[in-house]
N, C-alpha and C positions, 0 to 999 in steps of 0.2 A: 563381598562379591565383584567381580571384575567385569567391565564389556570391551569386548573387544570391537565394537561397531566405530565409526568415524562418520563426520559431517565434513564433504570435501567444502573446501572455500570458494568451488566452481558454484555449487548451490546456491550459497549465499549472495553471490554474483549474481547468478540467474535470477535469484530472487527481486534483486536491487532493479536489474537491467528492466523485466516486468512491470516493475513499481512505476519507476523512470519512465517506459514509454506512455504510461497513463496519465501521466501530469497534463501533457497538453492538452488533451482531452478533456481533463478539469478545469482548466481555465477558460475553454471556449463554452464548455456548459452554466460556468459562472456569469461569465459578460453577456450568455444569451439571457440567463436570469435577469442579470441587472439591467438589460439593455429594454428589454419588457416592461420593465419598473417602471423605466425613465419615459422611454417614449410611447406604451399603451399601457396606462395605469388603471383602466378597467376590463384591459382584455384576463379577462378570471382563466378562461379553459387554458389559453398559449401560457399562462404563467404558473398553470398547478400543473401543464406537462412539463413544461422546462426544468422546475422545482424538483418533477418526478425523475427527471433525465439528469439532471445535477446529482442526487442522490443516490443512482443508481451507480455512477460512473464514481463517484466519495466511494461508493460501498466496495468496488473492484478495488480501488487504490487500497484501502483499508486493508480489502484481506492480504495482500500484496505485501503490506507493510508487515501486519504480525506474522505472516508467513518469514518474512526475510530476520526477521526479529527471534521468533522459534528458532530457529537453524542456529543465528548465533548462538543465542541460549544454552542450547544443548550441546554446539561444539563446544563454549567454553568451560560448561560442566564436565565433559568426556575429556578436557585437558586439566583442569584441576583435579579430578580424579585420578588419571594419569601420572603428571610431574608436580602438583601440589601448587603451580601458579598457570597463569594465562596472559597470553601477549594481547589478545583481544579487549 
């Protein structure tokens, strides 16, 4: 069974750019958690909210990372099926 579908390299680059755009938000959220732990150790509600925000941003990053790797994997499998080898 031969597949004629293709995953354009642009899809992989778009997924990578999407993931890279989220990384500054991860740094900011992590610094917020660290700052609250250091400066206000008894502020449990603020710490819980900061942890929740950090996990939400990290989840978005992880989804983008998985999407990028899924596209890359499908592209490699299609190239292997067509050519017997892949450059990726």
